[in-house]
Structure formats: structure tokens, C-alpha cells
C-alpha positions as CSV (number, residue, x, y, z in Angstrom):
1,M,134.3,121.4,93.8
2,A,132.7,119.6,96.7
3,T,132.0,120.7,100.3
4,K,132.2,118.1,103.1
5,R,130.5,117.3,106.3
6,T,133.0,115.9,108.8
7,P,131.8,112.3,109.7
8,S,132.5,110.7,113.0
9,P,132.7,107.0,112.1
10,Q,133.8,104.0,114.2
11,R,137.1,102.3,113.3
12,H,136.6,98.7,112.2
13,T,139.0,96.0,111.0
14,Q,136.3,93.9,109.2
15,L,136.0,94.3,105.5
16,L,132.9,96.4,104.5
17,E,131.0,96.4,101.2
18,E,133.3,97.2,98.3
19,E,136.4,96.2,100.3
20,S,135.3,92.6,100.2
21,F,136.1,92.3,96.5
22,S,139.5,90.5,96.0
23,W,140.5,93.1,93.5
24,Y,139.6,96.1,95.7
25,N,141.9,99.0,95.4
26,S,141.0,101.9,97.7
27,G,142.7,104.4,95.4
28,R,140.3,103.6,92.6
29,F,137.0,104.2,94.5
30,Y,136.1,107.8,95.1
31,P,136.1,108.7,98.8
32,V,132.6,110.0,99.2
33,H,131.5,111.6,102.5
34,L,127.9,112.0,103.5
35,G,126.9,115.6,103.3
36,E,129.2,116.4,100.4
37,V,127.9,118.6,97.6
38,F,129.1,117.9,94.1
39,E,128.9,120.4,91.3
40,S,127.4,122.9,93.8
41,R,124.2,120.9,93.3
42,Y,124.1,117.3,94.4
43,Q,124.2,116.7,98.2
44,V,124.9,113.2,99.3
45,L,122.3,111.8,101.7
46,G,123.2,108.1,101.9
47,K,124.6,105.0,100.2
48,L,122.2,102.9,98.1
49,G,124.5,100.2,96.9
50,Y,127.9,99.3,95.4
51,G,129.4,97.0,92.8
52,S,132.8,96.0,91.5
53,V,133.2,99.2,89.5
54,S,131.0,101.8,91.2
55,T,129.1,103.0,94.2
56,V,125.5,104.4,94.1
57,W,124.2,107.2,96.4
58,L,120.9,109.0,97.0
59,C,121.4,112.7,96.7
60,R,119.3,115.8,96.9
61,D,119.4,118.0,93.8
62,L,119.6,121.4,95.4
63,K,118.8,123.2,92.1
64,E,115.7,121.2,91.2
65,R,114.7,120.4,94.8
66,E,114.2,116.7,94.2
67,Y,116.0,113.4,94.8
68,V,118.4,111.8,92.3
69,T,120.7,108.8,92.4
70,L,124.4,109.3,91.8
71,K,126.5,106.5,90.3
72,I,130.3,107.1,90.8
73,Y,132.6,104.9,88.8
74,I,136.0,103.8,89.9
75,S,138.7,105.8,88.2
76,E,139.3,105.7,84.5
77,H,137.1,102.6,83.9
78,R,136.1,101.5,80.4
79,Q,132.5,100.7,81.4
80,A,132.0,104.3,82.6
81,R,132.9,105.7,79.2
82,N,130.8,103.1,77.5
83,E,127.7,103.7,79.6
84,L,128.0,107.5,79.1
85,N,128.3,107.0,75.3
86,V,125.2,104.8,75.2
87,F,123.1,107.2,77.3
88,T,124.2,110.1,75.2
89,H,123.3,108.2,72.0
90,I,119.8,107.3,73.4
91,R,119.2,110.9,74.6
92,A,119.8,112.2,71.1
93,I,117.0,110.0,69.6
94,K,113.7,111.9,68.9
95,T,110.9,109.4,69.3
96,S,107.4,108.8,70.6
97,H,108.1,105.1,71.1
98,P,106.5,104.0,74.4
99,G,109.5,101.8,75.2
100,L,111.7,104.9,75.9
101,K,110.1,105.4,79.3
102,L,110.9,101.8,80.2
103,I,114.7,102.3,80.1
104,R,116.8,104.3,82.6
105,T,117.8,107.6,81.0
106,L,120.6,110.0,81.9
107,R,119.9,113.3,83.7
108,D,123.4,114.7,84.2
109,A,127.0,113.6,83.9
110,F,130.2,115.1,85.3
111,E,133.7,114.0,86.5
112,L,135.4,114.1,89.8
113,P,139.2,114.2,90.1
114,G,140.8,111.2,91.9
115,K,144.2,109.9,92.9
116,L,144.4,107.4,90.0
117,G,142.4,109.4,87.5
118,A,139.0,110.9,86.9
119,H,135.8,109.3,88.2
120,Q,132.8,109.4,85.8
121,C,129.6,110.3,87.6
122,L,126.0,109.8,86.3
123,T,122.8,111.0,87.8
124,H,119.3,109.4,87.3
125,K,115.8,109.5,88.6
126,P,115.7,107.2,91.7
127,L,114.3,103.7,91.3
128,G,113.2,101.2,93.9
129,L,113.1,97.4,94.0
130,T,115.0,95.2,91.6
131,L,113.3,92.2,90.1
132,S,115.5,90.0,92.4
133,D,113.9,91.8,95.4
134,L,110.4,91.3,93.9
135,R,111.0,87.6,93.4
136,K,112.2,87.2,97.0
137,Q,109.0,89.0,98.2
138,C,107.0,86.5,96.2
139,G,108.6,83.4,97.7
140,G,111.2,82.7,95.0
141,K,109.2,83.0,91.8
142,L,106.7,85.4,90.2
143,P,103.1,84.3,89.5
144,G,101.9,84.6,86.0
145,E,99.6,87.5,86.7
146,L,102.5,89.6,87.9
147,L,105.1,88.2,85.5
148,K,103.3,88.7,82.2
149,P,103.0,92.5,82.6
150,V,106.7,92.7,83.5
151,I,107.6,90.7,80.4
152,N,105.4,92.9,78.2
153,Y,107.0,96.1,79.6
154,L,110.5,94.7,79.0
155,L,109.8,93.5,75.5
156,L,108.5,97.0,74.7
157,A,111.8,98.5,76.1
158,L,113.8,96.1,73.9
159,D,111.7,96.9,70.9
160,F,112.7,100.5,71.3
161,L,116.4,99.6,71.9
162,H,116.6,97.2,69.0
163,T,114.6,99.0,66.3
164,E,115.1,102.7,67.0
165,A,118.2,103.1,69.2
166,R,119.9,100.1,67.6
167,V,121.4,99.2,71.0
168,V,122.1,95.7,72.3
169,H,122.0,95.6,76.1
170,T,124.0,92.4,76.5
171,D,123.5,92.1,80.3
172,I,119.8,91.5,81.0
173,Q,119.4,90.0,84.5
174,E,117.2,90.5,87.6
175,S,119.5,93.0,89.2
176,N,119.4,95.3,86.1
177,I,115.7,95.6,86.1
178,M,114.3,98.0,88.7
179,M,110.8,99.1,89.5
180,T,109.7,102.8,89.4
181,I,108.9,104.6,92.7
182,T,105.3,105.9,92.8
183,D,105.6,107.6,96.2
184,D,108.6,109.8,97.2
185,S,107.9,109.2,100.9
186,I,110.2,106.2,100.9
187,L,113.0,108.5,99.7
188,K,112.2,111.0,102.5
189,K,112.2,108.2,105.0
190,F,115.6,107.0,103.8
191,E,117.0,110.6,104.2
192,Y,115.5,111.0,107.7
193,E,116.6,107.6,109.0
194,E,120.2,108.1,107.7
195,R,120.3,111.4,109.5
196,D,118.9,110.1,112.8
197,E,120.4,106.7,112.8
198,P,123.5,106.7,110.5
199,S,124.5,103.5,108.8
200,T,127.6,101.7,109.8
201,C,130.8,103.2,108.5
202,K,134.5,102.6,108.7
203,V,137.6,104.8,108.6
204,D,140.3,103.8,106.1
205,G,143.0,106.4,106.1
206,D,141.5,109.6,104.7
207,R,138.4,107.9,103.4
208,V,135.2,106.6,105.0
209,I,133.5,103.5,103.8
210,Y,129.7,103.4,104.4
211,A,127.3,100.5,104.6
212,S,124.4,100.7,102.2
213,R,120.9,101.4,103.4
214,A,117.9,99.7,101.6
215,L,114.9,101.7,100.6
216,D,111.6,100.6,102.1
217,I,109.4,98.3,100.2
218,P,106.5,100.3,98.7
219,D,102.9,99.3,98.7
220,E,102.8,99.7,94.9
221,P,106.1,98.8,93.2
222,G,105.5,100.7,89.9
223,Y,106.5,99.4,86.5
224,P,109.9,97.8,85.5
225,V,112.7,99.9,84.0
226,L,115.8,98.3,82.2
227,C,119.0,99.7,83.7
228,D,122.8,99.5,83.6
229,F,124.0,100.1,80.1
230,S,127.7,99.7,81.0
231,N,128.2,96.7,78.7
232,A,125.7,97.8,76.0
233,Q,126.8,98.1,72.4
234,F,125.5,100.2,69.5
235,G,126.4,101.2,65.9
236,E,127.1,97.8,64.3
237,E,125.0,95.1,62.6
238,Y,127.1,92.4,64.3
239,Y,129.6,92.3,67.2
240,I,132.3,89.9,68.3
241,G,133.6,89.0,71.7
242,E,132.2,87.5,74.9
243,V,129.4,89.2,76.7
244,M,126.4,88.2,78.9
245,P,126.5,86.6,82.4
246,D,127.8,83.1,82.2
247,L,124.6,81.4,83.1
248,Y,122.6,83.3,80.5
249,R,125.0,82.9,77.5
250,A,123.4,82.4,74.2
251,P,124.7,79.7,71.8
252,E,126.4,82.2,69.6
253,I,128.4,83.5,72.5
254,V,129.5,80.1,73.7
255,L,130.5,79.0,70.1
256,G,132.3,82.2,69.2
257,I,129.9,83.5,66.5
258,P,129.3,87.2,65.7
259,W,126.2,88.3,67.5
260,N,123.5,90.9,67.4
261,E,120.4,92.0,69.4
262,K,119.0,88.5,69.5
263,I,121.2,87.7,72.5
264,D,118.9,90.0,74.5
265,I,115.9,87.9,73.4
266,W,117.7,84.8,74.6
267,S,118.3,86.5,78.0
268,I,114.6,87.3,78.2
269,G,113.7,83.7,77.7
270,L,116.1,82.4,80.4
271,M,115.8,85.1,83.0
272,L,112.3,86.6,82.7
273,V,110.3,83.7,81.4
274,W,112.0,80.7,82.9
275,D,113.9,81.7,86.1
276,L,111.3,84.0,87.5
277,F,108.3,81.9,86.6
278,E,109.7,78.5,87.4
279,G,111.8,79.7,90.4
280,K,114.9,77.8,89.2
281,R,117.7,78.3,86.7
282,M,117.7,76.5,83.4
283,F,121.5,76.6,83.3
284,N,123.4,76.3,86.6
285,Q,126.6,74.4,85.9
286,R,129.6,76.1,87.4
287,L,132.7,73.9,86.8
288,P,136.4,74.4,87.6
289,N,137.3,76.0,84.2
290,R,135.6,77.9,81.4
291,D,135.9,75.1,78.8
292,L,134.1,72.6,81.1
293,S,131.5,75.1,82.0
294,S,130.9,75.8,78.3
295,A,130.7,72.1,77.5
296,A,128.1,71.6,80.3
297,H,126.2,74.6,79.0
298,L,126.0,73.2,75.5
299,A,125.1,69.7,76.8
300,R,122.2,71.2,78.6
301,M,121.1,73.1,75.4
302,I,121.2,69.9,73.4
303,T,119.0,68.0,75.9
304,L,116.4,70.8,76.0
305,L,116.5,72.1,72.4
306,G,117.9,69.1,70.4
307,P,121.2,69.2,68.4
308,P,122.4,72.4,66.9
309,P,122.1,73.0,63.2
310,M,125.3,72.3,61.2
311,D,125.2,75.8,59.6
312,L,125.5,77.3,63.1
313,L,128.4,75.1,64.0
314,Q,130.2,75.9,60.8
315,R,130.2,79.6,61.7
316,G,131.5,79.0,65.3
317,K,135.1,79.9,66.0
318,V,135.4,77.3,68.8
319,S,132.8,74.7,67.6
320,E,135.4,72.1,67.0
321,D,136.3,72.2,70.7
322,F,132.9,70.6,71.4
323,F,131.6,69.0,68.2
324,D,133.1,66.8,65.4
325,K,132.8,67.6,61.7
326,D,129.5,65.7,61.6
327,G,128.0,67.8,64.4
328,R,128.3,65.1,67.1
329,F,128.9,66.4,70.6
330,V,132.3,65.1,71.6
331,A,133.0,66.9,74.9
332,D,133.5,64.7,78.0
333,I,130.2,65.7,79.5
334,V,127.1,63.5,79.9
335,I,124.0,64.8,78.1
336,P,121.3,64.4,80.7
337,A,117.9,62.9,79.7
338,T,115.2,65.5,80.3
339,S,113.0,67.9,78.4
340,L,111.3,71.3,78.8
341,E,108.0,69.5,79.2
342,S,109.2,67.5,82.2
343,E,110.9,70.5,83.8
344,E,108.0,72.9,83.6
345,E,106.1,72.3,86.9
346,N,103.6,75.2,87.3
347,L,101.2,74.7,84.4
348,E,99.1,72.0,82.7
349,G,96.9,71.6,79.7
350,E,96.5,74.3,77.1
351,E,98.3,77.0,79.1
352,K,101.4,74.8,79.5
353,A,101.4,74.1,75.8
354,L,101.2,77.8,75.0
355,F,103.9,78.6,77.6
356,L,106.3,76.1,76.1
357,Q,105.5,77.3,72.6
358,F,106.3,80.9,73.7
359,L,109.6,79.7,75.3
360,R,110.6,77.8,72.3
361,S,110.1,80.8,70.0
362,I,112.8,82.5,72.1
363,L,115.2,79.6,72.9
364,Q,116.3,78.8,69.4
365,W,119.9,77.8,68.4
366,E,119.8,80.1,65.4
367,P,119.6,83.8,66.3
368,R,117.5,84.5,63.2
369,D,114.9,81.9,64.3
370,R,114.2,83.7,67.6
371,K,111.2,86.0,67.4
372,S,111.8,89.8,67.8
373,A,110.6,91.7,70.8
374,K,107.8,93.1,68.8
375,E,106.6,89.7,67.7
376,L,106.8,88.3,71.2
377,I,104.5,91.0,72.6
378,E,101.7,89.5,70.4
379,D,102.3,85.9,71.6
380,P,99.1,84.1,72.7
381,W,100.6,83.0,76.1
382,L,101.0,86.6,77.1
383,Q,97.4,87.4,76.2
384,I,96.0,84.8,78.7
385,Q,94.8,86.6,81.8
């Protein structure tokens, strides 16, 4: 049961936060009110953020007398059940692997009743900046001395996930990597500011929609933690189906080939190594339909990596949509003339050569040719100070 504090919001007609989604259905989002206490334990202090299938809140754990984040899913959503299953699986693993502390873990889980079904709720230790926030602070890209430790931490997290938990994350991107909080004073400040100067809110029938409040930027951002396991998979050697954000899709996803943990390695190469270091996306084609986008994605892979091996194409469910029987690219997309060497603009000499060698050990057409997380940790480029 929950107790409520009666809010006194303004009435607004403009769409606010989750309302802006075209698929928004007010009945599916749980109507949180600031001051509510869930499970006779978690008191809602303010809204940290929202997404298409959940809202996230800072709460005070009245039992443990500490701050927690509370993620409340929309009613009866597949990702909610999946994320809880993944967290439960990880929590059952007995290990001393150092990568465990580099992934977000579950503290508590419960359900709230709703008009259109139950809402899964997950609580976690609060985290601060995302990698996206950190990149903006650094002018659009991360310098090598900051990026390399982040890469090492994330590879350690993936080594744990892939070798001990046997989990494939499938959705590695900047917004899903958050930095630990080394000083709880920013959480206290959030609480006091929300109390003294409440965020914008809006009445919608019997519910109140709140604007999110950002945490302050800490002097020391802590270390990175891999979050959001709502699309993660575990328990199989290979999986089928489309996963990954469009711009980070690995070749096997585009071609319809069963996939494994090596798609996470591909994501590390694109997002962590290239996007954050170079300050630009390697793949950025967004065309009117999925087939054209996939063709442009493959054309870009060909110009940067060379043609795909025939063995890979023969395993692809949709390879014939883009290649003929001899492996020639037949889609109506021009293959641009460029190379990784010409597009890398930050380095020169030996370090540039080592960087491109590191990148090429990740961006391989064949999943089995990509190095594992453990192997990448030992790469010479990461050892250069």
C-alpha cells in the first residue's frame, strides 16, 4: 500500500515528458505522487527521468535510511519481466569476479496494481552522470586519458557478463552507462531543492505528471557502471531476432544470422571506441524505410571493412536482399570511397596505428574473429598512457 502527499500542481495543456511519446497511454503509466511511500518503505522524493516504458524516481529508503532509485515500468510490459529475470539470474551467481561491481545490480523488486495491470518496480543504488552527459561536458568527445579507463572498466564488466553470467546485454549505448556517485551530498541537494522549489508538474485527471530534475554534476564522477538489462538475454549459446539500436547493429543482426555475445563487442567498438573518441558516429544513415537503412549500413561496412566473407553471407537469412550469389553488393546504394585511416582525425604515427589495430580487432564481419572482452583488455593501445 502507498500513502500520498496531496500535491498542488498547476494545470497545463502542453505535453510534458512521457506524454510527448506518440504512443503514450496515461493508463499504462503508474500515477506516482511525490511523498508517496511504497511498500511502507520507499518515499518518493523527486523524478529523475523517464523513458518510453518506465519512469525513474529518487526515493528515501525509510528502513535502511539511505537513498535509492526506483524504476516503475508501464503496466504488464515484456521488458519489465525480462529485466527482473536477468537481475535475478545475476544475483544468484557466486563470484569474486571484479566485473560484477561494474554492472548495476538489483536491490529490491515489487509490484504495484494499476488500471491496466501490474507495474513492475525495481530499486537500485543511485547513479549519476551518463556517458552522454560526460561527453557533453568534454565538448563532444572524450580524451584518451579519460576514455581508456572507461573502456577498461566496461570490458571488465562484459567479461563477467559473457563468461560467468552468460548474459548478452544487446543494448550498449551512452545512455546505458552511468557513473557512480562518490558523494551523497548531490542526492541531499536534489531532495532539498525539490522540497523548496518543486519541479514543474501538470494535472491530468487523477494523476500528476512531473518534470524531471537533474542531479548536480559532481567534482569526481566515479567509475562507469553498465545499466539497463531490459533487452538482455541469457541461457542460450545463440539467439535469433533483431536487437541493438539501429546505428550500432552488428553485421549478423542486419543479415539475419543467429547471434551471441560478440554483438556486445561490436557495440563497444562503435560506441565507446569510435563515437566517444572521435566525436562522431561511424554509422549515421537514417533513410525512409528499414531496407534502405540496412543497405546503407552494409555499404558503409564494406567501405570501411572490405567485402564480407562468403561464409557469413551464406548463413544470412536476408543476405540475398543485398548481395548476389557471388557476394557482390547489389543494393541501390553507392558505396562511398573512404577508410578508417582517413576518418580517424585525432591521432598520428604509432598511436594511430595501434588505435586502428585495436578497432579492427573489434569491427570484424565474422563474430568469431572479434576479440573477446578479456583479450581486448590486454590490447597495446589501452596500455599507452
